[in-house]
Backbone as JSON Lines, residues from 0, in Angstrom:
{"i":0,"aa":"X","n":[83.45,110.09,98.51],"ca":[83.91,108.82,99.1],"c":[84.86,109.12,100.26]}
{"i":1,"aa":"X","n":[84.72,108.34,101.32],"ca":[85.58,108.53,102.48],"c":[86.98,107.99,102.2]}
{"i":2,"aa":"X","n":[87.98,108.66,102.78],"ca":[89.37,108.29,102.54],"c":[89.7,106.9,103.07]}
{"i":3,"aa":"X","n":[88.96,106.44,104.08],"ca":[89.27,105.12,104.65],"c":[89.07,104.02,103.62]}
{"i":4,"aa":"X","n":[88.14,104.22,102.67],"ca":[87.94,103.19,101.64],"c":[89.17,103.1,100.74]}
{"i":5,"aa":"X","n":[89.79,104.26,100.44],"ca":[91.0,104.27,99.61],"c":[92.16,103.63,100.34]}
{"i":6,"aa":"X","n":[92.28,103.93,101.64],"ca":[93.38,103.39,102.43],"c":[93.28,101.87,102.54]}
{"i":7,"aa":"X","n":[92.08,101.37,102.8],"ca":[91.89,99.92,102.89],"c":[92.14,99.26,101.54]}
{"i":8,"aa":"X","n":[91.66,99.89,100.47],"ca":[91.9,99.36,99.14],"c":[93.39,99.28,98.85]}
{"i":9,"aa":"X","n":[94.14,100.3,99.27],"ca":[95.59,100.3,99.08],"c":[96.28,99.23,99.9]}
{"i":10,"aa":"X","n":[95.85,99.07,101.16],"ca":[96.46,98.07,102.02],"c":[96.24,96.66,101.48]}
{"i":11,"aa":"X","n":[95.01,96.39,101.06],"ca":[94.71,95.08,100.47],"c":[95.38,94.95,99.12]}
{"i":12,"aa":"X","n":[95.37,96.05,98.36],"ca":[95.98,96.03,97.04],"c":[97.48,95.84,97.07]}
{"i":13,"aa":"X","n":[98.1,96.15,98.22],"ca":[99.54,95.92,98.34],"c":[99.91,94.47,98.11]}
{"i":14,"aa":"X","n":[98.99,93.57,98.44],"ca":[99.22,92.14,98.19],"c":[99.26,91.86,96.7]}
{"i":15,"aa":"X","n":[98.39,92.56,95.95],"ca":[98.4,92.44,94.5],"c":[99.69,93.04,93.94]}
{"i":16,"aa":"X","n":[100.1,94.18,94.5],"ca":[101.33,94.83,94.05],"c":[102.54,93.92,94.29]}
{"i":17,"aa":"X","n":[102.47,93.14,95.38],"ca":[103.59,92.25,95.7],"c":[103.84,91.26,94.58]}
{"i":18,"aa":"X","n":[102.78,90.81,93.93],"ca":[102.94,89.86,92.84],"c":[103.3,90.52,91.53]}
{"i":19,"aa":"X","n":[102.68,91.69,91.25],"ca":[102.87,92.36,89.97],"c":[104.17,93.19,89.93]}
{"i":20,"aa":"X","n":[104.41,93.95,90.99],"ca":[105.53,94.89,91.01],"c":[106.64,94.48,91.98]}
{"i":21,"aa":"X","n":[106.43,93.39,92.71],"ca":[107.45,92.94,93.65],"c":[108.81,92.69,93.02]}
{"i":22,"aa":"X","n":[108.86,91.98,91.88],"ca":[110.15,91.76,91.23],"c":[110.87,93.06,90.87]}
{"i":23,"aa":"X","n":[110.11,94.07,90.45],"ca":[110.72,95.37,90.14],"c":[111.29,96.0,91.4]}
{"i":24,"aa":"X","n":[110.55,95.9,92.51],"ca":[111.03,96.47,93.77],"c":[112.33,95.81,94.22]}
{"i":25,"aa":"X","n":[112.47,94.52,93.94],"ca":[113.69,93.81,94.31],"c":[114.85,94.18,93.39]}
{"i":26,"aa":"X","n":[114.54,94.6,92.15],"ca":[115.59,94.92,91.18],"c":[116.08,96.36,91.28]}
{"i":27,"aa":"X","n":[115.5,97.15,92.17],"ca":[115.91,98.55,92.3],"c":[117.37,98.66,92.7]}
{"i":28,"aa":"X","n":[118.1,99.62,92.1],"ca":[119.49,99.85,92.54],"c":[119.51,100.37,93.97]}
{"i":29,"aa":"X","n":[120.63,100.2,94.63],"ca":[120.72,100.56,96.05],"c":[120.59,102.06,96.28]}
{"i":30,"aa":"X","n":[121.13,102.86,95.42],"ca":[121.14,104.3,95.64],"c":[122.48,104.88,95.24]}
{"i":31,"aa":"X","n":[122.62,106.21,95.28],"ca":[123.88,106.83,94.82],"c":[125.08,106.51,95.7]}
{"i":32,"aa":"X","n":[124.87,106.12,96.95],"ca":[125.97,105.83,97.85],"c":[125.73,104.51,98.57]}
{"i":33,"aa":"X","n":[126.8,103.92,99.07],"ca":[126.68,102.7,99.86],"c":[126.22,103.07,101.28]}
{"i":34,"aa":"X","n":[125.57,102.13,101.91],"ca":[125.1,102.37,103.27],"c":[123.6,102.2,103.39]}
{"i":35,"aa":"X","n":[123.14,101.92,104.61],"ca":[121.72,101.66,104.85],"c":[120.87,102.9,104.65]}
{"i":36,"aa":"X","n":[121.4,104.09,105.0],"ca":[120.62,105.32,104.86],"c":[120.32,105.6,103.4]}
{"i":37,"aa":"X","n":[121.34,105.48,102.54],"ca":[121.13,105.69,101.11],"c":[120.15,104.67,100.55]}
{"i":38,"aa":"X","n":[120.25,103.45,101.03],"ca":[119.34,102.39,100.59],"c":[117.89,102.73,100.93]}
{"i":39,"aa":"X","n":[117.65,103.13,102.18],"ca":[116.28,103.45,102.61],"c":[115.74,104.7,101.91]}
{"i":40,"aa":"X","n":[116.61,105.71,101.71],"ca":[116.18,106.91,101.01],"c":[115.82,106.6,99.56]}
{"i":41,"aa":"X","n":[116.55,105.68,98.97],"ca":[116.23,105.27,97.6],"c":[114.86,104.62,97.51]}
{"i":42,"aa":"X","n":[114.54,103.76,98.49],"ca":[113.22,103.12,98.52],"c":[112.12,104.14,98.78]}
{"i":43,"aa":"X","n":[112.46,105.13,99.61],"ca":[111.5,106.2,99.87],"c":[111.23,107.01,98.6]}
{"i":44,"aa":"X","n":[112.3,107.28,97.83],"ca":[112.14,108.02,96.57],"c":[111.27,107.24,95.59]}
{"i":45,"aa":"X","n":[111.48,105.93,95.52],"ca":[110.7,105.08,94.62],"c":[109.22,105.1,94.98]}
{"i":46,"aa":"X","n":[108.9,104.92,96.25],"ca":[107.51,104.91,96.67],"c":[106.87,106.29,96.58]}
{"i":47,"aa":"X","n":[107.67,107.33,96.81],"ca":[107.15,108.68,96.65],"c":[106.78,108.94,95.19]}
{"i":48,"aa":"X","n":[107.6,108.43,94.27],"ca":[107.29,108.57,92.85],"c":[105.98,107.91,92.49]}
{"i":49,"aa":"X","n":[105.73,106.73,93.05],"ca":[104.46,106.06,92.79],"c":[103.28,106.89,93.28]}
{"i":50,"aa":"X","n":[103.41,107.45,94.49],"ca":[102.33,108.23,95.06],"c":[102.09,109.51,94.26]}
{"i":51,"aa":"X","n":[103.18,110.12,93.75],"ca":[103.04,111.33,92.93],"c":[102.2,111.03,91.69]}
{"i":52,"aa":"X","n":[102.45,109.89,91.06],"ca":[101.67,109.51,89.89],"c":[100.22,109.28,90.27]}
{"i":53,"aa":"X","n":[99.98,108.59,91.37],"ca":[98.61,108.36,91.83],"c":[97.89,109.68,92.11]}
{"i":54,"aa":"X","n":[98.61,110.64,92.7],"ca":[98.02,111.95,92.96],"c":[97.63,112.66,91.67]}
{"i":55,"aa":"X","n":[98.51,112.53,90.65],"ca":[98.19,113.1,89.35],"c":[96.93,112.49,88.76]}
{"i":56,"aa":"X","n":[96.81,111.18,88.87],"ca":[95.59,110.51,88.41],"c":[94.38,110.97,89.2]}
{"i":57,"aa":"X","n":[94.59,111.2,90.51],"ca":[93.5,111.68,91.34],"c":[93.0,113.05,90.9]}
{"i":58,"aa":"X","n":[93.91,113.93,90.5],"ca":[93.51,115.24,89.99],"c":[92.68,115.11,88.72]}
{"i":59,"aa":"X","n":[93.13,114.23,87.82],"ca":[92.43,114.05,86.55],"c":[91.02,113.5,86.77]}
{"i":60,"aa":"X","n":[90.94,112.42,87.54],"ca":[89.64,111.79,87.74],"c":[88.76,112.61,88.68]}
{"i":61,"aa":"X","n":[89.38,113.33,89.62],"ca":[88.6,114.24,90.45],"c":[88.0,115.36,89.62]}
{"i":62,"aa":"X","n":[88.76,115.86,88.65],"ca":[88.26,116.9,87.75],"c":[87.1,116.36,86.9]}
{"i":63,"aa":"X","n":[87.24,115.11,86.46],"ca":[86.17,114.49,85.7],"c":[84.91,114.38,86.56]}
{"i":64,"aa":"X","n":[85.09,113.95,87.81],"ca":[83.94,113.86,88.71],"c":[83.32,115.21,88.98]}
{"i":65,"aa":"X","n":[84.16,116.27,89.09],"ca":[83.66,117.63,89.31],"c":[82.83,118.07,88.11]}
{"i":66,"aa":"X","n":[83.29,117.77,86.92],"ca":[82.55,118.13,85.7],"c":[81.19,117.45,85.67]}
{"i":67,"aa":"X","n":[81.18,116.18,86.02],"ca":[79.92,115.44,86.03],"c":[78.99,115.96,87.12]}
{"i":68,"aa":"X","n":[79.57,116.35,88.26],"ca":[78.76,116.93,89.33],"c":[78.12,118.23,88.89]}
{"i":69,"aa":"X","n":[78.88,119.08,88.18],"ca":[78.34,120.34,87.7],"c":[77.27,120.12,86.64]}
{"i":70,"aa":"X","n":[77.37,119.0,85.93],"ca":[76.35,118.68,84.93],"c":[75.11,118.06,85.56]}
{"i":71,"aa":"X","n":[75.18,117.77,86.86],"ca":[74.03,117.23,87.57],"c":[73.81,115.75,87.37]}
{"i":72,"aa":"X","n":[74.86,115.02,86.99],"ca":[74.69,113.58,86.73],"c":[75.62,112.74,87.61]}
{"i":73,"aa":"X","n":[76.1,113.31,88.7],"ca":[77.04,112.58,89.54],"c":[76.41,111.32,90.12]}
{"i":74,"aa":"X","n":[75.14,111.39,90.5],"ca":[74.47,110.22,91.07],"c":[74.51,109.05,90.11]}
{"i":75,"aa":"X","n":[74.12,109.33,88.87],"ca":[74.06,108.26,87.87],"c":[75.45,107.77,87.5]}
{"i":76,"aa":"X","n":[76.41,108.69,87.52],"ca":[77.79,108.29,87.25],"c":[78.3,107.36,88.34]}
{"i":77,"aa":"X","n":[77.97,107.67,89.61],"ca":[78.39,106.83,90.72],"c":[77.82,105.42,90.59]}
{"i":78,"aa":"X","n":[76.55,105.34,90.22],"ca":[75.93,104.03,90.03],"c":[76.59,103.28,88.87]}
{"i":79,"aa":"X","n":[76.86,104.01,87.78],"ca":[77.48,103.39,86.61],"c":[78.89,102.88,86.94]}
{"i":80,"aa":"X","n":[79.64,103.67,87.72],"ca":[80.99,103.24,88.12],"c":[80.93,101.98,88.98]}
{"i":81,"aa":"X","n":[79.96,101.93,89.89],"ca":[79.8,100.74,90.73],"c":[79.49,99.51,89.91]}
{"i":82,"aa":"X","n":[78.59,99.65,88.95],"ca":[78.25,98.52,88.08],"c":[79.43,98.12,87.21]}
{"i":83,"aa":"X","n":[80.21,99.14,86.78],"ca":[81.39,98.85,85.97],"c":[82.43,98.06,86.76]}
{"i":84,"aa":"X","n":[82.6,98.4,88.03],"ca":[83.54,97.67,88.88],"c":[83.08,96.23,89.08]}
{"i":85,"aa":"X","n":[81.79,96.04,89.27],"ca":[81.28,94.69,89.44],"c":[81.51,93.86,88.17]}
{"i":86,"aa":"X","n":[81.33,94.51,87.02],"ca":[81.6,93.82,85.75],"c":[83.08,93.52,85.6]}
{"i":87,"aa":"X","n":[83.91,94.46,86.08],"ca":[85.35,94.28,85.96],"c":[85.87,93.09,86.75]}
{"i":88,"aa":"X","n":[85.17,92.71,87.81],"ca":[85.58,91.54,88.58],"c":[85.56,90.28,87.72]}
{"i":89,"aa":"X","n":[84.67,90.27,86.73],"ca":[84.54,89.1,85.86],"c":[85.44,89.17,84.64]}
{"i":90,"aa":"X","n":[85.75,90.39,84.18],"ca":[86.47,90.53,82.91],"c":[87.86,91.13,83.05]}
{"i":91,"aa":"X","n":[88.38,91.26,84.28],"ca":[89.67,91.91,84.48],"c":[90.81,91.18,83.77]}
{"i":92,"aa":"X","n":[90.79,89.87,83.77],"ca":[91.87,89.1,83.13],"c":[91.87,89.3,81.61]}
{"i":93,"aa":"X","n":[90.68,89.39,81.04],"ca":[90.61,89.61,79.59],"c":[91.13,91.0,79.23]}
{"i":94,"aa":"X","n":[90.83,91.99,80.07],"ca":[91.31,93.34,79.81],"c":[92.83,93.4,79.86]}
{"i":95,"aa":"X","n":[93.44,92.59,80.72],"ca":[94.9,92.6,80.85],"c":[95.58,92.15,79.56]}
{"i":96,"aa":"X","n":[94.88,91.4,78.73],"ca":[95.43,90.9,77.48],"c":[95.08,91.8,76.3]}
{"i":97,"aa":"X","n":[94.38,92.9,76.53],"ca":[94.0,93.82,75.47],"c":[95.26,94.41,74.85]}
{"i":98,"aa":"X","n":[95.36,94.42,73.53],"ca":[96.6,94.78,72.85],"c":[97.1,96.19,73.2]}
{"i":99,"aa":"X","n":[96.25,97.23,73.21],"ca":[96.77,98.55,73.61],"c":[97.39,98.54,75.0]}
{"i":100,"aa":"X","n":[96.85,97.73,75.89],"ca":[97.41,97.64,77.23],"c":[98.79,97.0,77.2]}
{"i":101,"aa":"X","n":[98.93,95.91,76.45],"ca":[100.22,95.23,76.37],"c":[101.27,96.12,75.72]}
{"i":102,"aa":"X","n":[100.89,96.92,74.72],"ca":[101.84,97.83,74.08],"c":[102.31,98.9,75.06]}
{"i":103,"aa":"X","n":[101.37,99.43,75.86],"ca":[101.73,100.43,76.84],"c":[102.7,99.85,77.86]}
{"i":104,"aa":"X","n":[102.45,98.63,78.3],"ca":[103.33,97.98,79.27],"c":[104.72,97.81,78.7]}
{"i":105,"aa":"X","n":[104.81,97.41,77.43],"ca":[106.12,97.22,76.81],"c":[106.91,98.52,76.75]}
{"i":106,"aa":"X","n":[106.23,99.62,76.4],"ca":[106.92,100.91,76.31],"c":[107.39,101.38,77.69]}
{"i":107,"aa":"X","n":[106.54,101.21,78.69],"ca":[106.92,101.63,80.04],"c":[108.09,100.8,80.55]}
{"i":108,"aa":"X","n":[108.06,99.5,80.31],"ca":[109.15,98.64,80.77],"c":[110.46,98.97,80.06]}
{"i":109,"aa":"X","n":[110.36,99.37,78.78],"ca":[111.58,99.75,78.05],"c":[112.21,100.99,78.69]}
{"i":110,"aa":"X","n":[111.36,101.97,79.07],"ca":[111.88,103.17,79.72],"c":[112.43,102.88,81.1]}
{"i":111,"aa":"X","n":[111.82,101.92,81.79],"ca":[112.25,101.59,83.14],"c":[113.55,100.8,83.14]}
{"i":112,"aa":"X","n":[113.79,100.03,82.09],"ca":[115.0,99.21,82.05],"c":[116.26,100.07,82.09]}
{"i":113,"aa":"X","n":[116.23,101.23,81.4],"ca":[117.39,102.12,81.41],"c":[117.59,102.75,82.78]}
{"i":114,"aa":"X","n":[116.49,103.08,83.45],"ca":[116.59,103.71,84.77],"c":[117.12,102.74,85.82]}
{"i":115,"aa":"X","n":[116.87,101.45,85.63],"ca":[117.34,100.45,86.58],"c":[118.87,100.37,86.63]}
{"i":116,"aa":"X","n":[119.52,100.87,85.59],"ca":[120.99,100.85,85.55],"c":[121.59,102.09,86.21]}
{"i":117,"aa":"X","n":[120.72,103.02,86.62],"ca":[121.21,104.23,87.28],"c":[121.02,104.11,88.78]}
{"i":118,"aa":"X","n":[121.79,104.9,89.53],"ca":[121.78,104.77,90.99],"c":[121.36,106.05,91.7]}
{"i":119,"aa":"X","n":[120.85,107.04,90.98],"ca":[120.49,108.31,91.61],"c":[119.09,108.24,92.21]}
{"i":120,"aa":"X","n":[118.84,109.15,93.16],"ca":[117.51,109.24,93.75],"c":[116.48,109.68,92.72]}
{"i":121,"aa":"X","n":[116.91,110.52,91.77],"ca":[116.0,110.98,90.71],"c":[115.55,109.79,89.86]}
{"i":122,"aa":"X","n":[116.5,108.91,89.52],"ca":[116.16,107.73,88.73],"c":[115.19,106.83,89.49]}
{"i":123,"aa":"X","n":[115.42,106.65,90.79],"ca":[114.54,105.82,91.6],"c":[113.15,106.43,91.7]}
{"i":124,"aa":"X","n":[113.07,107.76,91.86],"ca":[111.78,108.42,91.91],"c":[111.04,108.32,90.59]}
{"i":125,"aa":"X","n":[111.79,108.46,89.47],"ca":[111.19,108.34,88.14],"c":[110.69,106.92,87.91]}
{"i":126,"aa":"X","n":[111.44,105.93,88.39],"ca":[110.99,104.54,88.3],"c":[109.65,104.36,89.01]}
{"i":127,"aa":"X","n":[109.53,104.97,90.17],"ca":[108.27,104.89,90.9],"c":[107.13,105.54,90.14]}
{"i":128,"aa":"X","n":[107.4,106.68,89.53],"ca":[106.36,107.38,88.76],"c":[105.91,106.54,87.57]}
{"i":129,"aa":"X","n":[106.86,105.92,86.86],"ca":[106.5,105.06,85.73],"c":[105.78,103.81,86.22]}
{"i":130,"aa":"X","n":[106.2,103.3,87.37],"ca":[105.53,102.14,87.94],"c":[104.05,102.44,88.21]}
{"i":131,"aa":"X","n":[103.78,103.67,88.64],"ca":[102.4,104.06,88.9],"c":[101.54,104.11,87.67]}
{"i":132,"aa":"X","n":[102.17,104.18,86.49],"ca":[101.42,104.22,85.23],"c":[101.17,102.84,84.63]}
{"i":133,"aa":"X","n":[101.82,101.81,85.2],"ca":[101.6,100.47,84.69],"c":[100.13,100.09,84.87]}
{"i":134,"aa":"X","n":[99.51,99.5,83.85],"ca":[98.1,99.11,83.95],"c":[97.86,98.2,85.15]}
{"i":135,"aa":"X","n":[96.9,98.58,85.97],"ca":[96.6,97.82,87.18],"c":[95.12,97.98,87.49]}
{"i":136,"aa":"X","n":[94.42,96.87,87.63],"ca":[92.99,96.91,87.88],"c":[92.64,97.64,89.16]}
{"i":137,"aa":"X","n":[93.46,97.48,90.21],"ca":[93.15,98.13,91.47],"c":[93.35,99.65,91.4]}
{"i":138,"aa":"X","n":[94.29,100.09,90.57],"ca":[94.46,101.53,90.37],"c":[93.21,102.1,89.68]}
{"i":139,"aa":"X","n":[92.67,101.34,88.71],"ca":[91.45,101.78,88.04],"c":[90.29,101.87,89.03]}
{"i":140,"aa":"X","n":[90.24,100.91,89.95],"ca":[89.2,100.93,90.97],"c":[89.33,102.18,91.84]}
{"i":141,"aa":"X","n":[90.56,102.49,92.25],"ca":[90.8,103.68,93.06],"c":[90.45,104.95,92.29]}
{"i":142,"aa":"X","n":[90.75,104.97,90.99],"ca":[90.42,106.13,90.16],"c":[88.91,106.34,90.09]}
{"i":143,"aa":"X","n":[88.17,105.24,90.07],"ca":[86.71,105.34,90.09],"c":[86.24,105.99,91.39]}
{"i":144,"aa":"X","n":[86.87,105.6,92.5],"ca":[86.55,106.23,93.78],"c":[86.91,107.7,93.79]}
{"i":145,"aa":"X","n":[88.04,108.06,93.16],"ca":[88.45,109.46,93.09],"c":[87.45,110.28,92.28]}
{"i":146,"aa":"X","n":[86.95,109.71,91.19],"ca":[85.95,110.4,90.38],"c":[84.67,110.62,91.18]}
{"i":147,"aa":"X","n":[84.34,109.66,92.03],"ca":[83.1,109.77,92.82],"c":[83.19,110.86,93.87]}
{"i":148,"aa":"X","n":[84.41,111.31,94.21],"ca":[84.54,112.38,95.21],"c":[84.04,113.71,94.66]}
{"i":149,"aa":"X","n":[84.09,113.88,93.34],"ca":[83.53,115.08,92.73],"c":[84.32,116.35,92.93]}
{"i":150,"aa":"X","n":[85.65,116.25,93.07],"ca":[86.45,117.46,93.25],"c":[87.92,117.22,92.94]}
{"i":151,"aa":"X","n":[88.64,118.3,92.6],"ca":[90.06,118.18,92.26],"c":[90.86,117.67,93.46]}
{"i":152,"aa":"X","n":[90.8,118.42,94.56],"ca":[91.61,118.09,95.72],"c":[91.13,116.81,96.41]}
{"i":153,"aa":"X","n":[89.83,116.61,96.43],"ca":[89.33,115.38,97.05],"c":[89.76,114.16,96.26]}
{"i":154,"aa":"X","n":[89.82,114.29,94.93],"ca":[90.31,113.19,94.1],"c":[91.79,112.94,94.36]}
{"i":155,"aa":"X","n":[92.56,114.03,94.51],"ca":[93.99,113.89,94.82],"c":[94.18,113.21,96.18]}
{"i":156,"aa":"X","n":[93.41,113.65,97.17],"ca":[93.53,113.07,98.51],"c":[93.16,111.6,98.5]}
{"i":157,"aa":"X","n":[92.15,111.25,97.72],"ca":[91.71,109.85,97.67],"c":[92.82,108.97,97.11]}
{"i":158,"aa":"X","n":[93.43,109.39,96.02],"ca":[94.49,108.6,95.4],"c":[95.76,108.6,96.25]}
{"i":159,"aa":"X","n":[96.02,109.71,96.97],"ca":[97.17,109.75,97.88],"c":[96.98,108.72,99.0]}
{"i":160,"aa":"X","n":[95.75,108.62,99.52],"ca":[95.47,107.63,100.57],"c":[95.63,106.22,100.03]}
{"i":161,"aa":"X","n":[95.2,106.0,98.79],"ca":[95.38,104.69,98.16],"c":[96.86,104.36,98.04]}
{"i":162,"aa":"X","n":[97.65,105.33,97.57],"ca":[99.08,105.12,97.41],"c":[99.77,104.83,98.73]}
{"i":163,"aa":"X","n":[99.4,105.57,99.77],"ca":[99.99,105.33,101.09],"c":[99.66,103.93,101.6]}
{"i":164,"aa":"X","n":[98.47,103.46,101.25],"ca":[98.08,102.11,101.67],"c":[98.92,101.02,101.05]}
{"i":165,"aa":"X","n":[99.46,101.27,99.85],"ca":[100.28,100.26,99.18],"c":[101.73,100.28,99.66]}
{"i":166,"aa":"X","n":[102.13,101.34,100.37],"ca":[103.54,101.5,100.74],"c":[104.06,100.41,101.68]}
{"i":167,"aa":"X","n":[103.34,100.03,102.74],"ca":[103.93,99.06,103.68],"c":[104.43,97.78,103.04]}
{"i":168,"aa":"X","n":[103.62,97.18,102.17],"ca":[104.04,95.93,101.53],"c":[105.18,96.17,100.56]}
{"i":169,"aa":"X","n":[105.06,97.21,99.72],"ca":[106.09,97.47,98.71],"c":[107.41,97.86,99.37]}
{"i":170,"aa":"X","n":[107.35,98.66,100.44],"ca":[108.58,99.07,101.12],"c":[109.22,97.87,101.81]}
{"i":171,"aa":"X","n":[108.39,97.02,102.39],"ca":[108.92,95.85,103.09],"c":[109.62,94.9,102.12]}
{"i":172,"aa":"X","n":[109.05,94.75,100.93],"ca":[109.66,93.85,99.93],"c":[111.01,94.4,99.49]}
{"i":173,"aa":"X","n":[111.05,95.68,99.12],"ca":[112.3,96.26,98.62],"c":[113.36,96.36,99.7]}
{"i":174,"aa":"X","n":[112.93,96.56,100.97],"ca":[113.9,96.69,102.05],"c":[114.44,95.34,102.52]}
{"i":175,"aa":"X","n":[113.57,94.33,102.51],"ca":[113.98,93.01,103.01],"c":[114.63,92.15,101.93]}
{"i":176,"aa":"X","n":[114.34,92.48,100.66],"ca":[114.89,91.68,99.57],"c":[114.18,90.36,99.38]}
{"i":177,"aa":"X","n":[112.97,90.24,99.92],"ca":[112.22,88.99,99.8],"c":[110.79,89.27,99.38]}
{"i":178,"aa":"X","n":[110.28,88.4,98.52],"ca":[108.88,88.47,98.13],"c":[108.03,87.73,99.16]}
{"i":179,"aa":"X","n":[106.75,88.11,99.22],"ca":[105.82,87.38,100.07],"c":[105.65,85.98,99.46]}
{"i":180,"aa":"X","n":[105.73,84.91,100.26],"ca":[105.55,83.55,99.73],"c":[104.26,83.44,98.92]}
{"i":181,"aa":"X","n":[104.32,82.8,97.74],"ca":[103.14,82.72,96.88],"c":[101.91,82.13,97.56]}
{"i":182,"aa":"X","n":[102.12,81.13,98.4],"ca":[100.97,80.5,99.06],"c":[100.28,81.48,100.01]}
{"i":183,"aa":"X","n":[101.07,82.24,100.77],"ca":[100.49,83.24,101.67],"c":[99.83,84.36,100.89]}
{"i":184,"aa":"X","n":[100.5,84.81,99.81],"ca":[99.94,85.89,99.0],"c":[98.62,85.45,98.37]}
{"i":185,"aa":"X","n":[98.53,84.18,97.95],"ca":[97.3,83.68,97.35],"c":[96.16,83.69,98.35]}
{"i":186,"aa":"X","n":[96.46,83.29,99.59],"ca":[95.41,83.28,100.61],"c":[94.94,84.69,100.95]}
{"i":187,"aa":"X","n":[95.91,85.6,101.12],"ca":[95.56,86.96,101.51],"c":[94.91,87.74,100.37]}
{"i":188,"aa":"X","n":[95.29,87.42,99.12],"ca":[94.77,88.17,97.97],"c":[93.29,87.89,97.72]}
{"i":189,"aa":"X","n":[92.75,86.91,98.42],"ca":[91.31,86.66,98.28],"c":[90.49,87.81,98.81]}
{"i":190,"aa":"X","n":[91.12,88.66,99.61],"ca":[90.42,89.83,100.13],"c":[90.26,90.92,99.07]}
{"i":191,"aa":"X","n":[91.02,90.84,97.98],"ca":[90.98,91.89,96.95],"c":[89.62,91.97,96.29]}
{"i":192,"aa":"X","n":[89.06,90.88,95.74],"ca":[87.73,91.0,95.13],"c":[86.66,91.42,96.13]}
{"i":193,"aa":"X","n":[86.84,91.06,97.4],"ca":[85.88,91.49,98.42],"c":[85.93,93.0,98.58]}
{"i":194,"aa":"X","n":[87.14,93.56,98.6],"ca":[87.31,95.0,98.73],"c":[86.71,95.73,97.53]}
{"i":195,"aa":"X","n":[86.95,95.2,96.33],"ca":[86.39,95.81,95.12],"c":[84.87,95.75,95.16]}
{"i":196,"aa":"X","n":[84.33,94.63,95.6],"ca":[82.88,94.48,95.69],"c":[82.28,95.48,96.68]}
{"i":197,"aa":"X","n":[82.94,95.67,97.82],"ca":[82.44,96.61,98.82],"c":[82.49,98.05,98.29]}
{"i":198,"aa":"X","n":[83.58,98.42,97.59],"ca":[83.67,99.76,97.04],"c":[82.61,99.97,95.97]}
{"i":199,"aa":"X","n":[82.4,98.96,95.11],"ca":[81.35,99.06,94.09],"c":[79.99,99.24,94.73]}
{"i":200,"aa":"X","n":[79.73,98.51,95.8],"ca":[78.46,98.63,96.5],"c":[78.28,100.02,97.09]}
{"i":201,"aa":"X","n":[79.37,100.57,97.67],"ca":[79.31,101.92,98.23],"c":[79.03,102.96,97.14]}
{"i":202,"aa":"X","n":[79.64,102.78,95.96],"ca":[79.39,103.71,94.85],"c":[77.93,103.66,94.41]}
{"i":203,"aa":"X","n":[77.39,102.46,94.34],"ca":[75.98,102.32,93.93],"c":[75.06,102.93,94.98]}
{"i":204,"aa":"X","n":[75.32,102.65,96.26],"ca":[74.5,103.22,97.33],"c":[74.62,104.74,97.35]}
{"i":205,"aa":"X","n":[75.82,105.24,97.1],"ca":[76.02,106.69,97.07],"c":[75.18,107.31,95.96]}
{"i":206,"aa":"X","n":[75.17,106.66,94.81],"ca":[74.38,107.17,93.69],"c":[72.89,107.11,93.94]}
{"i":207,"aa":"X","n":[72.44,106.16,94.74],"ca":[71.02,106.04,95.04],"c":[70.52,107.15,95.95]}
{"i":208,"aa":"X","n":[71.46,107.85,96.64],"ca":[71.13,109.03,97.44],"c":[69.98,108.75,98.41]}
{"i":209,"aa":"X","n":[70.19,107.77,99.3],"ca":[69.14,107.33,100.22],"c":[69.07,108.17,101.49]}
{"i":210,"aa":"X","n":[69.98,109.1,101.65],"ca":[69.97,109.95,102.84],"c":[70.61,109.3,104.06]}
{"i":211,"aa":"X","n":[71.43,108.27,103.84],"ca":[72.13,107.6,104.93],"c":[73.5,108.27,105.1]}
{"i":212,"aa":"X","n":[73.78,108.86,106.25],"ca":[75.06,109.57,106.44],"c":[76.26,108.67,106.15]}
{"i":213,"aa":"X","n":[77.23,109.21,105.43],"ca":[78.51,108.58,105.1],"c":[78.38,107.43,104.08]}
{"i":214,"aa":"X","n":[77.28,106.75,104.09],"ca":[77.1,105.61,103.18],"c":[76.38,106.02,101.92]}
{"i":215,"aa":"X","n":[75.25,106.69,102.07],"ca":[74.44,107.11,100.92],"c":[73.83,108.47,101.2]}
{"i":216,"aa":"X","n":[74.67,109.55,101.24],"ca":[74.16,110.89,101.54],"c":[73.21,111.37,100.45]}
{"i":217,"aa":"X","n":[72.37,112.33,100.8],"ca":[71.42,112.89,99.86],"c":[72.13,113.85,98.92]}
{"i":218,"aa":"X","n":[72.32,113.43,97.68],"ca":[73.02,114.26,96.69],"c":[72.07,115.03,95.8]}
{"i":219,"aa":"X","n":[70.78,114.74,95.9],"ca":[69.82,115.37,94.99],"c":[69.76,116.88,95.2]}
{"i":220,"aa":"X","n":[69.82,117.32,96.47],"ca":[69.76,118.76,96.75],"c":[70.99,119.47,96.19]}
{"i":221,"aa":"X","n":[72.16,118.82,96.32],"ca":[73.39,119.42,95.81],"c":[73.33,119.56,94.3]}
{"i":222,"aa":"X","n":[72.83,118.52,93.63],"ca":[72.74,118.57,92.16],"c":[71.75,119.62,91.72]}
{"i":223,"aa":"X","n":[70.66,119.75,92.46],"ca":[69.65,120.73,92.09],"c":[70.2,122.15,92.19]}
{"i":224,"aa":"X","n":[70.93,122.43,93.29],"ca":[71.51,123.75,93.45],"c":[72.58,124.03,92.4]}
{"i":225,"aa":"X","n":[73.31,122.98,92.04],"ca":[74.35,123.15,91.03],"c":[73.74,123.45,89.67]}
{"i":226,"aa":"X","n":[72.66,122.76,89.34],"ca":[72.01,122.97,88.05],"c":[71.4,124.36,87.95]}
{"i":227,"aa":"X","n":[70.95,124.93,89.09],"ca":[70.37,126.27,89.08],"c":[71.42,127.3,88.75]}
{"i":228,"aa":"X","n":[72.69,127.01,89.16],"ca":[73.77,127.95,88.85],"c":[74.2,127.82,87.41]}
């Protein structure tokens, strides 16, 4: 998968983050010292922590994609992931109410509440890392894209691009102290399902291996050579 898909997903997903994680970004402590520099460095530490977690997820899902590629089933996995994303557009709200998910959220929030009372850069970075673990449908979508890359480093790069895409909105919220108005966020967030649909379509086309450069490259030869090894 091309990195531009991850970056666009992150940029659009930042609108979703504004609603889900915006209040947390506003509640962040200023930093270990008073002053604008300490304030900005604290926000940088928080967002860096989020990206570190996303990179870790990229390694995991990239490794999974690499394993599937070595097994010669990457094409079918790509198609399955695309269909799964399309299904997720209809059932995402129900998944958010799944009990294991709610328990995980409660535990993460409990750990984050203690860190919110601290003012160190380490605490702010750790808050960002825990924030990256909060259940989020768009993160799952990005992880699917990372798996489709079929490699450790490519999966890491994909998730890093996704994380960087979410930074502008999240940094702007924490730095300005204001959330995006709900009416504007609602209008702009309509682009989120469109982005998910486009990524799902790209995954399916990639799995079909039609020989179209960048969109649906021929993966059959790669799988055949891999299986011979």
